[in-house]
BAVOGU-432786 format. One line per 2 residues: number of its first residue (from 1); their letters; for each residue z negated, y negated, x of C-alpha. Coordinates in Angstrom, 3 decimals, padded with zeros to 6 digits, always signed. Layout:
NUM) A) Z Y X ~ ...;
end
This chain:
1) XX) -109.069 -078.255 +073.671 ~ -111.015 -081.294 +072.442;
3) XX) -113.703 -079.217 +070.736 ~ -114.560 -077.752 +074.171;
5) XX) -114.709 -081.164 +075.831 ~ -116.496 -081.275 +079.180;
7) XX) -117.658 -084.063 +081.460 ~ -116.582 -082.870 +084.886;
9) XX) -117.604 -083.975 +088.371 ~ -120.275 -086.417 +087.223;
11) XX) -121.765 -088.461 +090.056 ~ -125.278 -088.490 +088.588;
13) XX) -127.708 -085.652 +087.958 ~ -129.940 -084.697 +085.038;
15) XX) -132.891 -086.290 +086.804 ~ -131.150 -089.697 +086.913;
17) XX) -131.657 -092.214 +084.124 ~ -128.330 -093.650 +082.951;
19) XX) -127.548 -096.606 +080.702 ~ -124.965 -095.935 +077.973;
21) XX) -123.140 -098.869 +076.405 ~ -122.966 -097.650 +072.803;
23) XX) -120.755 -099.580 +070.394 ~ -120.967 -096.929 +067.676;
25) XX) -117.240 -096.186 +067.867 ~ -115.836 -092.678 +068.211;
27) XX) -115.531 -092.808 +072.011 ~ -119.072 -093.963 +072.754;
29) XX) -120.600 -091.677 +070.096 ~ -118.691 -088.767 +071.653;
31) XX) -120.002 -089.639 +075.105 ~ -123.552 -089.899 +073.754;
33) XX) -123.198 -086.471 +072.123 ~ -121.869 -084.877 +075.323;
35) XX) -124.643 -086.367 +077.435 ~ -127.530 -085.484 +075.133;
37) XX) -126.296 -081.936 +074.497 ~ -126.331 -081.423 +078.258;
39) XX) -129.841 -082.889 +078.603 ~ -129.012 -086.040 +080.564;
41) XX) -131.565 -088.870 +080.517 ~ -129.773 -091.507 +078.458;
43) XX) -130.947 -095.025 +077.601 ~ -128.762 -096.421 +074.813;
45) XX) -127.771 -100.103 +074.859 ~ -126.294 -101.509 +071.662;
47) XX) -125.243 -105.104 +070.982 ~ -124.998 -106.420 +067.453;
49) XX) -122.398 -109.197 +067.669 ~ -123.145 -110.251 +064.075;
51) XX) -119.466 -110.923 +063.377 ~ -118.931 -108.284 +060.675;
53) XX) -120.931 -107.458 +057.565 ~ -121.093 -103.814 +058.728;
55) XX) -122.847 -104.742 +062.004 ~ -126.393 -104.514 +060.635;
57) XX) -125.725 -101.145 +059.002 ~ -124.296 -099.811 +062.296;
59) XX) -127.321 -101.083 +064.212 ~ -129.646 -099.394 +061.719;
61) XX) -127.779 -096.081 +062.026 ~ -127.923 -096.175 +065.849;
63) XX) -131.657 -096.920 +065.798 ~ -132.338 -094.033 +063.412;
65) XX) -130.075 -091.668 +065.374 ~ -131.901 -092.433 +068.602;
67) XX) -135.313 -092.014 +066.983 ~ -134.295 -088.670 +065.517;
69) XX) -132.951 -087.410 +068.861 ~ -135.780 -088.973 +070.915;
71) XX) -133.405 -091.244 +072.825 ~ -134.593 -094.553 +074.254;
73) XX) -132.693 -097.350 +072.512 ~ -132.419 -101.031 +073.420;
75) XX) -130.835 -103.464 +070.941 ~ -129.641 -107.025 +071.560;
77) XX) -128.165 -109.611 +069.179 ~ -125.401 -111.962 +070.277;
79) XX) -124.714 -115.244 +068.517 ~ -122.213 -117.935 +069.474;
81) XX) -120.597 -120.817 +067.624 ~ -117.792 -121.077 +070.228;
83) XX) -114.855 -119.353 +068.551 ~ -112.349 -120.046 +071.348;
85) XX) -114.511 -118.479 +074.077 ~ -116.258 -115.874 +071.941;
87) XX) -114.743 -112.830 +073.648 ~ -115.544 -114.058 +077.172;
89) XX) -119.071 -115.135 +076.241 ~ -119.731 -111.845 +074.456;
91) XX) -118.440 -109.882 +077.458 ~ -120.775 -111.712 +079.828;
93) XX) -123.690 -111.277 +077.422 ~ -123.051 -107.532 +077.151;
95) XX) -122.961 -106.871 +080.851 ~ -125.991 -109.061 +081.521;
97) XX) -127.873 -107.037 +078.891 ~ -126.715 -103.720 +080.360;
99) XX) -127.764 -104.831 +083.837 ~ -131.191 -106.084 +082.711;
101) XX) -131.786 -102.781 +080.932 ~ -130.723 -100.823 +084.017;
103) XX) -133.234 -102.765 +086.124 ~ -135.950 -102.275 +083.471;
105) XX) -135.562 -098.480 +083.569 ~ -134.627 -098.278 +087.272;
107) XX) -131.248 -096.797 +086.371 ~ -128.428 -096.812 +088.894;
109) XX) -125.477 -096.258 +086.550 ~ -124.163 -098.110 +083.483;
111) XX) -121.794 -095.866 +081.522 ~ -118.975 -097.008 +079.252;
113) XX) -116.786 -094.737 +077.122 ~ -113.341 -095.876 +078.283;
115) XX) -110.834 -093.023 +078.139 ~ -107.261 -092.266 +079.251;
117) XX) -105.577 -094.123 +076.383 ~ -107.654 -097.207 +077.188;
119) XX) -106.535 -096.906 +080.796 ~ -102.856 -096.664 +079.819;
121) XX) -103.166 -099.614 +077.417 ~ -104.762 -101.748 +080.120;
123) XX) -102.067 -100.897 +082.661 ~ -099.290 -101.701 +080.182;
125) XX) -101.000 -104.937 +079.140 ~ -101.249 -106.086 +082.767;
127) XX) -097.675 -105.099 +083.499 ~ -096.664 -107.346 +080.595;
129) XX) -098.939 -110.300 +081.389 ~ -099.017 -110.042 +085.212;
131) XX) -101.721 -109.116 +087.691 ~ -102.253 -108.027 +091.298;
133) XX) -102.281 -104.544 +092.851 ~ -105.849 -103.864 +091.729;
135) XX) -105.207 -105.121 +088.205 ~ -102.028 -103.066 +087.780;
137) XX) -104.169 -099.979 +088.480 ~ -106.018 -100.616 +085.229;
139) XX) -109.630 -099.592 +084.633 ~ -111.562 -098.206 +087.599;
141) XX) -113.715 -095.122 +087.145 ~ -116.484 -096.421 +089.401;
143) XX) -117.170 -100.065 +090.250 ~ -120.139 -101.637 +091.970;
145) XX) -121.794 -104.272 +089.769 ~ -124.469 -106.366 +091.462;
147) XX) -126.786 -103.650 +092.827 ~ -125.846 -100.926 +090.278;
149) XX) -122.606 -099.192 +089.273 ~ -120.297 -099.237 +086.251;
151) XX) -119.113 -095.695 +085.622 ~ -116.492 -094.362 +083.176;
153) XX) -116.941 -090.558 +083.021 ~ -114.298 -090.027 +080.288;
155) XX) -111.402 -091.827 +081.972 ~ -109.308 -088.633 +082.253;
157) XX) -109.996 -087.582 +078.649 ~ -107.422 -088.524 +075.987;
159) XX) -107.957 -090.025 +072.546 ~ -106.526 -086.877 +070.943;
161) XX) -109.081 -084.727 +072.757 ~ -111.863 -086.997 +071.557;
163) XX) -110.540 -086.873 +067.983 ~ -110.585 -083.071 +068.072;
165) XX) -114.138 -083.076 +069.448 ~ -115.281 -085.517 +066.743;
167) XX) -113.879 -083.299 +063.980 ~ -115.211 -080.082 +065.468;
169) XX) -118.717 -081.484 +065.945 ~ -118.968 -083.664 +062.806;
171) XX) -119.769 -086.761 +064.818 ~ -120.455 -089.876 +062.787;
173) XX) -118.842 -093.035 +064.170 ~ -117.890 -096.515 +063.012;
175) XX) -114.438 -098.082 +063.127 ~ -113.972 -101.810 +063.747;
177) XX) -111.341 -102.831 +061.216 ~ -109.867 -105.396 +063.648;
179) XX) -108.568 -102.478 +065.733 ~ -106.136 -101.641 +062.916;
181) XX) -104.375 -105.016 +063.001 ~ -101.612 -106.213 +065.324;
183) XX) -103.152 -109.625 +066.019 ~ -103.916 -108.741 +069.633;
185) XX) -101.441 -107.594 +072.310 ~ -103.627 -104.582 +073.158;
187) XX) -103.451 -103.415 +069.538 ~ -099.655 -103.790 +069.483;
189) XX) -099.439 -101.697 +072.666 ~ -101.754 -099.094 +071.100;
191) XX) -099.921 -098.887 +067.773 ~ -096.282 -099.238 +068.833;
193) XX) -095.576 -098.941 +072.566 ~ -097.936 -096.164 +073.683;
195) XX) -096.850 -093.701 +070.935 ~ -093.208 -094.089 +072.033;
197) XX) -094.079 -093.393 +075.662 ~ -096.140 -090.342 +074.713;
199) XX) -093.232 -089.060 +072.599 ~ -090.875 -089.453 +075.570;
201) XX) -093.267 -087.644 +077.901 ~ -096.165 -085.530 +076.580;
203) XX) -097.796 -085.837 +080.030 ~ -097.517 -089.626 +080.066;
205) XX) -101.285 -090.229 +080.038 ~ -101.867 -087.817 +082.924;
207) XX) -099.145 -089.663 +084.820 ~ -100.877 -092.990 +084.155;
209) XX) -104.181 -091.611 +085.434 ~ -102.396 -090.511 +088.619;
211) XX) -100.612 -093.876 +088.880 ~ -103.952 -095.663 +088.567;
213) XX) -105.525 -093.479 +091.239 ~ -102.704 -094.179 +093.716;
215) XX) -102.866 -097.939 +093.140 ~ -106.653 -098.039 +093.416;
217) XX) -106.555 -096.074 +096.687 ~ -103.846 -098.361 +098.057;
219) XX) -105.788 -101.421 +096.990 ~ -108.957 -100.103 +098.617;
221) XX) -107.175 -099.723 +101.952 ~ -105.634 -103.209 +101.745;
223) XX) -108.903 -104.833 +100.663 ~ -110.705 -103.297 +103.674;
225) XX) -108.127 -104.983 +105.905 ~ -108.577 -108.253 +104.015;
227) XX) -112.347 -108.257 +104.492 ~ -111.985 -107.365 +108.169;
229) XX) -109.525 -110.235 +108.632 ~ -111.759 -112.808 +106.914;
231) XX) -114.853 -111.494 +108.711 ~ -117.299 -112.725 +106.030;
233) XX) -115.729 -116.190 +106.059 ~ -113.918 -118.061 +103.279;
235) XX) -111.510 -119.690 +105.733 ~ -108.026 -118.479 +106.742;
237) XX) -107.088 -118.943 +110.413 ~ -103.478 -120.027 +109.988;
239) XX) -101.845 -118.632 +113.143 ~ -103.517 -115.230 +112.712;
241) XX) -102.543 -115.197 +109.022 ~ -098.862 -115.602 +109.911;
243) XX) -098.959 -112.290 +111.836 ~ -100.308 -110.244 +108.907;
245) XX) -098.293 -107.790 +106.834 ~ -097.223 -109.441 +103.581;
247) XX) -099.421 -107.076 +101.506 ~ -102.506 -108.226 +103.432;
249) XX) -101.441 -111.879 +103.151 ~ -101.246 -111.550 +099.374;
251) XX) -104.607 -109.849 +099.126 ~ -106.346 -112.357 +101.406;
253) XX) -105.266 -115.128 +099.042 ~ -106.088 -113.036 +095.953;
255) XX) -109.562 -112.385 +097.315 ~ -110.266 -116.076 +097.938;
257) XX) -109.016 -116.979 +094.458 ~ -111.132 -114.245 +092.876;
259) XX) -114.244 -115.723 +094.497 ~ -113.591 -118.906 +092.482;
261) XX) -112.652 -116.924 +089.324 ~ -109.055 -118.163 +089.483;
263) XX) -106.349 -115.736 +088.293 ~ -104.115 -114.803 +091.258;
265) XX) -100.653 -114.791 +089.640 ~ -097.592 -113.724 +091.629;
267) XX) -096.177 -117.252 +091.612 ~ -099.459 -118.784 +092.747;
269) XX) -099.791 -116.293 +095.614 ~ -096.188 -116.946 +096.712;
271) XX) -096.763 -120.707 +096.613 ~ -099.926 -120.439 +098.703;
273) XX) -098.295 -118.193 +101.314 ~ -095.504 -120.775 +101.679;
275) XX) -098.112 -123.505 +102.053 ~ -100.063 -121.690 +104.777;
277) XX) -096.988 -120.858 +106.874 ~ -095.437 -124.324 +106.386;
279) XX) -095.214 -126.154 +109.738 ~ -096.781 -129.291 +108.268;
281) XX) -100.362 -129.578 +109.545 ~ -102.047 -130.783 +106.333;
283) XX) -101.124 -129.771 +102.794 ~ -102.884 -129.568 +099.412;
285) XX) -102.295 -127.433 +096.310 ~ -104.014 -128.092 +092.970;
287) XX) -105.706 -124.998 +091.541 ~ -107.480 -124.400 +088.226;
289) XX) -111.046 -125.509 +087.451 ~ -110.912 -128.559 +089.698;
291) XX) -110.293 -126.671 +092.943 ~ -107.867 -127.446 +095.749;
293) XX) -106.287 -125.053 +098.215 ~ -105.996 -127.022 +101.432;
295) XX) -104.429 -126.510 +104.830 ~ -105.980 -128.492 +107.644;
297) XX) -104.224 -127.783 +110.938 ~ -105.207 -124.195 +111.864;
299) XX) -107.424 -123.547 +108.830 ~ -106.772 -123.009 +105.131;
301) XX) -109.410 -122.697 +102.425 ~ -110.397 -123.495 +098.839;
303) XX) -112.601 -126.489 +098.074 ~ -113.705 -128.538 +095.107;
305) XX) -111.480 -131.568 +094.619 ~ -113.359 -134.807 +095.223;
307) XX) -112.346 -138.083 +093.559 ~ -110.930 -140.590 +096.057;
309) XX) -113.047 -143.715 +096.370 ~ -111.200 -146.928 +095.515;
311) XX) -114.209 -149.150 +096.074 ~ -113.801 -152.592 +097.576;
313) XX) -116.375 -155.214 +098.567 ~ -116.209 -158.639 +100.221;
315) XX) -118.793 -159.569 +102.802 ~ -119.840 -162.947 +104.262;
317) XX) -122.216 -163.581 +107.112 ~ -125.783 -162.779 +106.056;
319) XX) -124.737 -160.754 +102.976 ~ -125.755 -157.134 +102.398;
321) XX) -123.809 -155.008 +099.913 ~ -123.651 -151.416 +098.715;
323) XX) -120.546 -149.351 +099.462 ~ -119.524 -145.948 +098.033;
325) XX) -123.012 -145.483 +096.609 ~ -124.259 -144.166 +099.957;
327) XX) -124.255 -147.078 +102.399 ~ -125.383 -150.661 +102.931;
329) XX) -123.041 -152.919 +104.881 ~ -124.042 -156.334 +106.199;
331) XX) -122.868 -158.950 +108.697 ~ -125.310 -160.414 +111.189;
333) XX) -125.393 -162.164 +114.534 ~ -128.558 -160.310 +115.556;
335) XX) -129.198 -156.553 +115.366 ~ -132.688 -155.928 +113.969;
337) XX) -132.326 -152.200 +113.251 ~ -131.517 -150.490 +116.536;
339) XX) -130.998 -147.154 +114.716 ~ -128.251 -148.502 +112.457;
341) XX) -124.591 -147.919 +113.236 ~ -122.654 -151.076 +113.946;
343) XX) -119.394 -152.514 +115.218 ~ -118.876 -155.768 +117.123;
345) XX) -116.284 -157.798 +115.208 ~ -114.512 -160.679 +116.966;
347) XX) -113.819 -163.458 +114.525 ~ -113.381 -167.121 +113.781;
349) XX) -114.440 -168.900 +110.648 ~ -111.038 -168.370 +109.033;
351) XX) -111.592 -164.584 +109.304 ~ -114.435 -164.522 +106.774;
353) XX) -115.200 -163.250 +104.256 ~ -114.355 -159.698 +105.330;
355) XX) -113.115 -157.113 +102.856 ~ -114.270 -153.509 +103.176;
357) XX) -112.306 -150.871 +101.285 ~ -110.793 -147.406 +101.569;
359) XX) -107.115 -146.869 +102.306 ~ -104.231 -147.667 +099.985;
361) XX) -100.574 -146.683 +099.924 ~ -098.603 -148.836 +102.364;
363) XX) -101.497 -149.743 +104.683 ~ -100.440 -150.468 +108.264;
365) XX) -102.061 -151.519 +111.544 ~ -100.853 -154.321 +113.816;
367) XX) -100.947 -153.624 +117.557 ~ -099.634 -155.668 +120.503;
369) XX) -096.597 -153.382 +120.582 ~ -095.901 -153.738 +116.859;
371) XX) -096.852 -152.208 +113.504 ~ -097.860 -148.612 +112.752;
373) XX) -098.474 -146.973 +109.397 ~ -102.163 -146.207 +108.872;
375) XX) -101.160 -142.721 +107.693 ~ -099.333 -142.070 +110.989;
377) XX) -102.323 -143.327 +112.977 ~ -104.602 -140.870 +111.172;
379) XX) -102.108 -138.049 +111.762 ~ -101.906 -138.871 +115.482;
381) XX) -105.707 -138.784 +115.671 ~ -105.745 -135.479 +113.723;
383) XX) -108.067 -136.943 +111.094 ~ -108.425 -134.630 +108.079;
385) XX) -107.087 -135.984 +104.801 ~ -110.504 -136.071 +103.119;
387) XX) -111.929 -138.136 +105.976 ~ -108.935 -140.476 +105.850;
389) XX) -109.802 -141.335 +102.261 ~ -113.440 -141.993 +103.171;
391) XX) -113.020 -144.226 +106.237 ~ -114.050 -147.839 +105.488;
393) XX) -111.292 -150.251 +106.474 ~ -112.243 -153.769 +107.569;
395) XX) -109.819 -156.547 +106.547 ~ -109.895 -160.266 +107.273;
397) XX) -109.418 -162.821 +104.510 ~ -105.613 -162.696 +104.893;
399) XX) -105.542 -158.968 +104.123 ~ -104.881 -157.710 +107.667;
401) XX) -106.723 -154.572 +108.771 ~ -108.791 -155.604 +111.792;
403) XX) -110.882 -152.430 +112.156 ~ -111.443 -148.870 +110.956;
405) XX) -115.183 -148.416 +110.896 ~ -116.404 -146.401 +113.949;
407) XX) -112.789 -145.432 +114.836 ~ -110.702 -148.493 +115.798;
409) XX) -111.303 -152.198 +116.482 ~ -108.352 -154.614 +116.460;
411) XX) -110.370 -157.765 +115.746 ~ -109.674 -160.941 +117.685;
413) XX) -111.380 -164.333 +117.784 ~ -113.601 -166.801 +119.616;
415) XX) -116.992 -165.435 +118.605 ~ -118.460 -162.158 +117.443;
417) XX) -120.770 -160.779 +114.780 ~ -122.096 -157.328 +114.042;
419) XX) -120.922 -155.269 +111.086 ~ -123.880 -153.000 +110.392;
421) XX) -123.962 -149.847 +108.246 ~ -127.177 -148.236 +107.024;
423) XX) -127.497 -145.057 +104.948 ~ -129.132 -145.716 +101.596;
425) XX) -132.543 -144.186 +100.896 ~ -132.312 -141.228 +098.488;
end
């Protein structure tokens, strides 16, 4: 029965200091009551989000309660003018505050009062909106967080049990009125979907706890294989990836996306698997937040997308000009800087001025045997796509490519000059 509620199989002892995230709601006030009645060393953390007129009254009650019961209490105030990102910003603020408090008191565990109904709601929400194997398992009971742990000791306890305990023990708590409205999907699940499932099966919540446990255990096994495969790298070896079981393939990609805080949807994972196993040697896929997933021959990885330089300069003998913000190019008949990189360009007076630019669609090279697309030349030389976009091309004044700097020289003429490149001083 709820009035005889017990916290079973706790992973901390009565000599351990623990941080309790206390909202003031019925669940967290119940957890505080259970912990203090059993003489655990609790440090309360409360955040006043200053969004409701009742917030200050709730903060005052929590302060007084802790003083009366000789409980250490830490209070923080959160303010943000960003309405669109308020929930995410508040979440990050909360957990930063919990962590800082844990370090202050040398506590190893941060406790939250999530319970079985919360777990079921989260699972249903993720089944509706989509997730991966770990996400479909809902809330985890124990999660490492930086160098401490997030722990949910009431995850097997139901809301009905908590309600009975609250009534039997006259526990004062505060209700956020927004929880009573159907504006959010979680609230609609709580008010309409979950009651139907409980009515169909009185043991539904116990089944969801078991379902979560199975998924979390399965995920743990798969994630161990993922980490062993990646071997502390953020790069996928393509040929080895092709041999993996599909469950490991999906998790390898999920893991890499998670590192960049990109949601690994089922469609995205399927698209990336197809990209990696595609026989084409170089492919790109645009991700969120300005990232690219790229395949480069036998490697695939995530990188920040870089804007392609479209810079172009013209250069006459004796001129020195900046290129791409990083280099100086100049034409000379005499090398004065023996440490500079240079190319010998054969020319006649009709060749000048030279144009230096990066590649464009339709570029081609002219050899004795005929023409070849610049793109095909780069492919034959196994030049990575990013480097292709960065190579300076040297053109004569008729627009013909006569050289690729440091890579190819097709120039012809009666005399020669030096095309010199120096790195700019920082």
